[in-house]
N, CA, C and O of each residue as an XYZ file, in Angstrom:
532
protein
N     -76.021    355.021    261.967
C     -75.355    354.655    260.883
C     -73.924    354.810    260.958
O     -73.502    355.774    261.597
N     -73.151    354.064    260.441
C     -71.760    354.086    260.413
C     -71.046    354.047    258.946
O     -70.958    353.035    258.251
N     -70.608    355.200    258.644
C     -69.747    355.267    257.400
C     -68.409    355.349    257.425
O     -67.866    356.232    258.090
N     -67.784    354.557    256.797
C     -66.409    354.128    256.941
C     -65.635    354.590    255.481
O     -65.566    353.713    254.620
N     -65.035    355.971    255.163
C     -64.268    356.121    254.140
C     -63.113    355.131    253.805
O     -62.227    355.056    254.656
N     -63.005    354.437    252.801
C     -62.093    353.392    252.413
C     -61.153    353.854    251.172
O     -59.947    353.608    251.179
N     -61.714    354.458    250.236
C     -60.776    354.906    248.910
C     -61.353    355.932    248.012
O     -62.508    356.309    247.818
N     -60.109    356.299    247.481
C     -60.252    357.282    246.212
C     -60.160    356.495    245.275
O     -59.091    355.884    245.264
N     -60.879    356.249    244.448
C     -60.936    355.252    243.071
C     -60.652    356.344    242.126
O     -61.289    357.397    242.096
N     -59.637    356.035    241.333
C     -59.360    356.825    240.150
C     -59.641    356.237    238.787
O     -58.907    355.295    238.488
N     -60.537    356.593    237.912
C     -60.952    356.075    236.926
C     -60.457    356.357    235.632
O     -60.969    357.208    234.905
N     -59.287    355.537    235.261
C     -58.313    356.054    234.304
C     -58.368    355.611    233.125
O     -58.938    354.520    233.154
N     -58.040    355.921    232.001
C     -57.911    355.329    230.756
C     -56.884    354.575    230.306
O     -57.085    353.983    229.245
N     -55.662    354.419    230.921
C     -54.698    353.666    230.745
C     -54.445    353.113    231.952
O     -53.772    353.790    232.729
N     -54.808    352.086    232.286
C     -54.691    351.408    233.524
C     -53.280    350.796    233.699
O     -52.792    350.971    234.816
N     -52.390    349.978    232.629
C     -51.138    349.520    232.737
C     -50.094    351.048    233.042
O     -49.277    351.084    233.962
N     -50.274    351.944    232.306
C     -49.309    353.058    232.752
C     -49.523    353.498    233.968
O     -48.623    353.796    234.753
N     -50.848    353.571    234.220
C     -51.162    354.482    235.700
C     -50.687    353.403    237.046
O     -50.232    353.772    238.128
N     -50.970    351.885    236.566
C     -50.556    351.084    237.682
C     -48.826    351.185    238.123
O     -48.299    351.153    239.235
N     -48.278    351.306    236.858
C     -46.577    351.561    236.948
C     -46.370    352.589    237.479
O     -45.368    352.759    238.173
N     -47.391    353.634    237.247
C     -46.798    355.103    237.951
C     -46.917    354.852    239.512
O     -45.936    354.984    240.245
N     -48.039    354.520    239.936
C     -48.319    354.457    241.420
C     -47.445    353.434    242.086
O     -47.173    353.570    243.279
N     -47.004    352.453    241.416
C     -46.320    351.099    242.014
C     -44.865    351.417    241.697
O     -44.117    351.173    242.644
N     -44.249    351.920    240.561
C     -43.092    351.962    240.560
C     -42.533    353.480    240.500
O     -41.389    353.751    240.864
N     -43.388    354.386    240.037
C     -42.637    355.873    240.403
C     -42.869    356.556    241.653
O     -42.070    357.296    242.227
N     -44.268    356.180    242.097
C     -44.524    356.459    243.530
C     -44.351    355.807    244.718
O     -44.585    356.177    245.868
N     -43.822    354.585    244.200
C     -43.768    353.517    245.464
C     -44.512    353.190    246.410
O     -44.181    352.984    247.578
N     -45.748    353.117    245.845
C     -46.854    352.688    246.503
C     -46.893    351.138    246.785
O     -46.588    350.367    245.876
N     -47.256    350.671    248.012
C     -47.427    349.162    248.051
C     -48.724    348.687    247.526
O     -49.789    349.217    247.843
N     -48.628    347.701    246.734
C     -49.864    347.157    246.131
C     -50.405    346.296    247.182
O     -49.665    345.546    247.818
N     -52.047    346.394    247.456
C     -52.514    345.576    248.316
C     -53.462    344.509    247.713
O     -53.714    343.431    248.251
N     -53.985    344.968    246.460
C     -54.639    343.819    245.883
C     -54.426    344.216    244.224
O     -54.324    345.394    243.884
N     -54.375    343.152    243.291
C     -54.262    343.381    241.966
C     -52.760    343.270    241.558
O     -51.800    343.092    242.308
N     -52.772    343.444    239.929
C     -51.277    343.584    239.626
C     -51.651    344.592    238.092
O     -52.701    345.169    237.813
N     -50.616    344.530    237.461
C     -50.653    345.004    236.242
C     -51.634    344.434    235.116
O     -51.760    345.018    234.040
N     -52.186    343.493    235.368
C     -53.033    342.616    234.358
C     -54.324    342.606    234.474
O     -55.137    342.309    233.599
N     -54.628    343.094    236.097
C     -56.205    342.728    236.820
C     -57.180    343.706    236.453
O     -58.386    343.507    236.603
N     -56.687    344.787    235.963
C     -57.617    345.873    235.404
C     -58.071    346.688    236.665
O     -58.619    347.781    236.527
N     -57.800    346.057    238.075
C     -58.022    346.820    239.150
C     -57.049    346.461    240.242
O     -56.631    345.336    240.516
N     -56.744    347.667    240.847
C     -55.532    347.638    242.177
C     -56.027    348.333    242.958
O     -56.818    349.206    242.600
N     -55.641    348.103    244.467
C     -55.837    348.619    245.580
C     -54.237    348.954    246.235
O     -53.408    348.059    246.401
N     -53.979    350.434    246.571
C     -52.565    350.387    246.853
C     -52.591    351.071    248.396
O     -53.546    351.716    248.829
N     -51.413    350.811    249.095
C     -51.741    351.143    250.512
C     -50.837    352.628    250.667
O     -49.628    352.813    250.528
N     -51.907    353.559    251.001
C     -51.272    354.948    251.228
C     -51.433    355.408    252.659
O     -51.295    356.619    252.830
N     -51.729    354.586    253.832
C     -51.672    355.154    255.022
C     -53.008    355.672    255.185
O     -53.985    355.274    254.551
N     -53.008    356.725    256.206
C     -54.461    357.142    256.364
C     -54.873    358.222    255.471
O     -54.131    359.167    255.203
N     -56.199    358.066    254.954
C     -56.649    359.110    253.812
C     -57.629    360.239    254.382
O     -58.423    360.095    255.311
N     -57.461    361.099    253.817
C     -58.526    362.287    254.341
C     -59.018    362.503    253.037
O     -58.599    362.117    251.946
N     -60.160    363.315    253.417
C     -61.168    363.902    252.224
C     -60.779    365.451    252.690
O     -60.906    365.829    253.855
N     -60.247    366.360    251.525
C     -60.367    367.750    251.618
C     -60.962    368.454    250.518
O     -60.787    368.183    249.330
N     -61.704    369.410    251.003
C     -62.614    370.331    249.953
C     -61.769    371.506    250.064
O     -61.270    371.899    251.119
N     -61.604    372.170    248.671
C     -60.334    373.162    248.150
C     -61.554    373.777    246.991
O     -62.352    373.161    246.284
N     -61.275    375.374    247.167
C     -61.689    376.095    245.803
C     -61.330    375.554    244.495
O     -60.110    375.543    244.326
N     -61.859    375.206    243.738
C     -61.371    375.015    242.181
C     -60.515    376.253    241.610
O     -59.445    376.117    241.017
N     -60.999    377.195    241.815
C     -60.323    378.545    241.255
C     -59.021    378.680    241.999
O     -57.969    378.802    241.372
N     -59.056    378.662    243.324
C     -57.716    378.549    244.091
C     -56.744    377.836    243.435
O     -55.701    378.348    243.028
N     -57.057    376.591    243.302
C     -56.194    375.512    242.717
C     -55.634    376.033    241.560
O     -54.469    376.415    241.447
N     -56.586    376.040    240.612
C     -56.460    376.607    239.175
C     -55.397    377.858    239.266
O     -54.425    377.791    238.514
N     -55.515    378.971    240.117
C     -54.756    380.029    240.329
C     -53.197    379.282    240.819
O     -52.187    379.719    240.267
N     -53.082    378.403    241.634
C     -51.749    377.687    242.053
C     -50.899    377.249    241.127
O     -49.722    377.576    240.979
N     -51.697    376.305    240.355
C     -51.069    375.584    239.063
C     -50.891    376.510    238.082
O     -49.959    376.254    237.320
N     -51.514    377.530    237.865
C     -51.357    378.468    236.659
C     -52.275    378.081    235.565
O     -52.038    378.399    234.400
N     -53.319    377.401    235.915
C     -54.174    377.465    234.785
C     -55.604    378.050    234.882
O     -56.565    377.577    234.275
N     -55.655    379.138    235.713
C     -56.869    380.067    236.100
C     -57.474    380.664    234.865
O     -58.603    381.153    234.847
N     -56.623    380.598    233.773
C     -57.100    381.400    232.593
C     -57.910    380.400    231.593
O     -58.261    380.754    230.468
N     -58.141    379.221    232.090
C     -59.010    378.229    231.186
C     -60.207    378.324    231.649
O     -60.284    378.824    232.771
N     -61.480    377.903    230.991
C     -62.349    377.622    231.453
C     -62.301    376.743    232.401
O     -61.317    376.021    232.562
N     -63.530    376.690    233.268
C     -63.410    375.965    234.571
C     -64.421    374.740    234.081
O     -65.020    374.149    234.979
N     -64.623    374.364    232.834
C     -65.475    373.183    232.804
C     -64.462    372.023    233.080
O     -63.293    372.225    233.410
N     -65.121    370.572    232.883
C     -64.575    369.586    233.493
C     -62.970    369.420    232.490
O     -61.918    369.123    233.056
N     -63.031    369.614    231.316
C     -61.948    369.380    230.494
C     -60.892    370.354    230.808
O     -59.757    370.144    230.380
N     -61.106    371.223    231.394
C     -60.047    372.584    231.359
C     -59.284    372.489    232.951
O     -58.119    372.279    233.289
N     -60.454    372.733    233.664
C     -59.823    373.157    235.139
C     -59.693    371.781    235.812
O     -60.397    370.948    235.241
N     -59.088    371.359    236.724
C     -58.990    370.305    237.657
C     -60.199    370.227    238.598
O     -60.513    371.267    239.177
N     -60.998    368.981    238.843
C     -62.066    369.021    240.088
C     -61.627    368.237    240.956
O     -62.511    367.888    241.737
N     -60.143    367.595    241.256
C     -60.187    366.886    242.129
C     -58.276    366.891    242.162
O     -57.522    367.321    241.289
N     -57.991    366.374    243.240
C     -56.347    366.331    243.380
C     -55.870    365.269    244.394
O     -56.421    365.388    245.489
N     -55.086    364.380    244.308
C     -54.552    363.513    245.181
C     -53.396    364.486    246.026
O     -52.697    365.364    245.519
N     -53.413    364.107    247.292
C     -52.550    365.174    248.033
C     -51.690    363.974    249.113
O     -52.180    363.270    249.996
N     -50.368    364.066    248.684
C     -49.454    363.246    249.796
C     -48.597    364.160    250.394
O     -47.842    364.919    249.786
N     -48.748    364.062    251.772
C     -47.465    364.695    252.801
C     -46.005    363.939    252.703
O     -45.804    362.733    252.844
N     -45.272    364.722    252.491
C     -43.875    364.305    252.279
C     -43.064    364.878    253.339
O     -43.299    366.029    253.707
N     -42.054    364.138    253.912
C     -40.842    364.749    254.742
C     -40.407    365.880    254.321
O     -40.282    366.806    255.122
N     -40.076    366.042    252.926
C     -39.575    367.155    252.419
C     -39.832    367.318    250.792
O     -39.510    366.517    249.915
N     -40.500    368.576    250.648
C     -40.900    368.583    249.026
C     -39.887    368.800    248.270
O     -39.939    368.491    247.080
N     -38.779    369.372    248.820
C     -37.827    369.406    247.760
C     -37.059    368.114    247.522
O     -36.784    367.703    246.394
N     -36.739    367.515    248.624
C     -35.931    365.985    248.221
C     -36.897    365.391    247.350
O     -36.399    365.104    246.262
N     -38.347    365.054    247.481
C     -38.991    364.446    246.972
C     -39.214    364.931    245.430
O     -39.279    364.152    244.479
N     -39.308    366.169    245.357
C     -39.434    366.851    244.018
C     -38.048    366.455    243.353
O     -38.149    366.098    242.180
N     -36.784    366.456    243.891
C     -35.676    365.886    243.162
C     -36.004    364.691    242.695
O     -36.197    364.448    241.504
N     -36.087    363.828    243.683
C     -36.232    362.062    243.387
C     -37.473    361.966    242.540
O     -37.303    361.055    241.730
N     -38.530    362.474    242.411
C     -39.500    362.218    241.501
C     -39.032    362.835    240.114
O     -39.512    362.415    239.061
N     -38.116    363.807    240.144
C     -37.735    364.352    238.563
C     -36.707    363.606    238.155
O     -36.687    363.278    236.968
N     -35.657    363.188    239.023
C     -35.076    362.128    238.565
C     -35.649    360.520    237.905
O     -34.977    359.715    237.261
N     -36.748    360.436    238.222
C     -37.600    359.260    237.615
C     -38.172    359.794    236.465
O     -38.762    359.060    235.671
N     -38.054    361.078    236.276
C     -38.861    361.595    234.860
C     -40.148    362.220    234.931
O     -40.859    362.509    233.969
N     -40.431    362.437    236.341
C     -41.726    363.367    236.281
C     -41.801    364.945    235.976
O     -41.075    365.744    236.567
N     -42.500    365.227    235.251
C     -42.548    366.919    234.773
C     -43.406    367.331    235.684
O     -44.512    366.796    235.754
N     -43.021    368.396    236.571
C     -43.776    369.067    237.432
C     -44.692    370.284    236.809
O     -44.202    370.970    235.912
N     -45.786    370.503    237.200
C     -46.725    371.637    236.802
C     -46.074    372.740    237.592
O     -45.670    373.721    236.969
N     -45.940    372.688    238.814
C     -44.916    373.765    239.676
C     -44.024    373.060    240.426
O     -43.986    371.870    240.740
N     -43.160    374.187    240.713
C     -41.961    373.718    241.526
C     -42.164    373.773    242.618
O     -43.278    374.229    242.876
N     -41.314    373.386    243.803
C     -41.579    373.563    245.252
C     -41.871    375.288    245.488
O     -41.232    376.258    245.083
N     -42.929    375.208    246.193
C     -43.392    376.960    246.241
C     -44.008    376.893    247.872
O     -44.670    375.967    248.340
N     -43.657    377.941    248.460
C     -44.325    378.442    249.968
C     -45.756    378.769    249.560
O     -46.040    379.480    248.596
N     -46.725    378.125    250.464
C     -48.250    378.597    250.172
C     -48.359    379.101    251.646
O     -49.075    378.442    252.400
N     -47.719    380.205    252.133
C     -48.003    380.405    253.719
C     -49.414    380.670    254.230
O     -49.703    380.478    255.412
N     -50.427    381.181    253.188
C     -51.982    381.243    253.547
C     -52.135    379.677    253.739
O     -52.834    379.490    254.735
N     -51.761    378.541    253.187
C     -52.248    377.360    253.548
C     -51.403    376.663    254.267
O     -51.600    375.463    254.455
N     -50.304    377.326    254.794
C     -49.630    376.708    255.971
C     -48.708    375.501    255.470
O     -48.230    374.725    256.298
N     -48.413    375.320    253.793
C     -47.574    374.326    253.545
C     -46.545    374.831    252.405
O     -46.703    375.966    251.956
N     -45.560    374.066    251.956
C     -44.841    373.927    250.974
C     -45.239    373.037    250.094
O     -45.571    371.927    250.509
N     -45.295    373.351    248.611
C     -46.047    372.090    247.791
C     -45.484    372.463    246.157
O     -44.985    373.530    245.800
N     -45.729    371.264    245.329
C     -44.965    371.144    244.201
C     -46.323    370.272    243.715
O     -46.992    369.609    244.508
N     -46.618    370.387    242.268
C     -47.665    369.547    241.711
C     -47.228    369.106    240.435
O     -46.576    369.801    239.656
N     -47.645    367.791    240.210
C     -47.692    367.141    238.693
C     -48.655    366.343    238.604
O     -49.636    366.410    239.345
N     -48.476    365.305    237.499
C     -49.752    364.654    236.942
C     -49.300    363.531    236.823
O     -48.106    363.374    236.569
N     -50.404    362.181    237.027
C     -49.912    360.895    236.755
C     -50.174    360.810    235.352
O     -50.535    361.850    234.800
N     -50.051    359.689    234.618
C     -50.021    359.254    233.098
C     -51.821    359.352    232.737
O     -52.157    359.275    231.556
N     -52.734    359.495    233.661
C     -53.845    359.723    233.036
C     -54.365    361.461    233.224
O     -55.501    361.871    232.986
N     -53.438    362.122    233.609
C     -53.669    363.195    233.865
C     -54.002    364.147    235.212
O     -54.024    365.373    235.314
N     -54.245    363.120    236.176
C     -54.877    363.346    237.317
C     -53.735    364.271    238.149
O     -52.553    363.930    238.107
N     -54.166    365.473    238.915
C     -53.277    366.136    239.582
C     -53.180    365.760    241.045
O     -54.088    365.610    241.863
N     -51.729    365.630    241.199
C     -51.074    365.280    242.448
C     -50.355    366.554    243.146
O     -49.707    367.399    242.529
N     -50.549    366.543    244.317
C     -49.709    367.572    245.406
C     -48.905    366.768    246.303
O     -49.345    365.878    247.030
N     -47.763    367.118    246.210
C     -46.925    366.737    247.414
C     -46.545    367.891    248.282
O     -46.035    368.843    247.691
N     -46.671    367.968    249.333
C     -46.596    369.038    250.566
C     -45.896    368.320    251.855
O     -45.758    367.138    252.170
N     -45.500    369.600    252.483
C     -45.051    369.541    253.933
C     -45.388    370.780    254.575
O     -45.501    371.838    253.955
N     -45.584    370.630    256.086
C     -46.081    371.753    256.741
C     -44.725    372.877    256.893
O     -43.547    372.677    257.186
N     -45.409    374.003    256.586
C     -44.456    375.234    257.049
C     -44.167    375.430    258.460
O     -43.184    376.050    258.865
N     -45.076    374.868    259.221
C     -44.771    374.986    260.766
C     -44.585    373.852    261.252
O     -45.296    372.884    260.985
N     -43.359    373.827    262.218
C     -43.065    372.621    262.995
C     -43.811    372.166    263.778
O     -44.570    372.952    264.344
N     -43.875    370.749    264.101
C     -44.849    370.109    265.122
C     -45.731    369.959    264.604
O     -46.701    369.456    265.170
């Protein structure tokens, strides 16, 4: 049996706002669909599935004090590798993105990262390696 992972599909409540966010703000190329189709695919390069403790992410973004049910703590996050977290943070801030966390080093994770949300509340992380090469 061969299984090929092809998509992470976000099930959003405001399609047009999220479409514009990922196309306009994040600058992802549209592979299929438009702002009126109700479905769109965006090219993101290689996709990885990562498993991470929900409590650890809640502590990293400052909401560990909230109950861990579906409506309070995040159960997933989109992760984007960038060349410079600080430069990308400034560029996205200039586009009106309000960040959950400012750029911080996470030595135990081996990355520098910052976190924000899309219009539907999905958690997004931008990161870069703390280690060269």
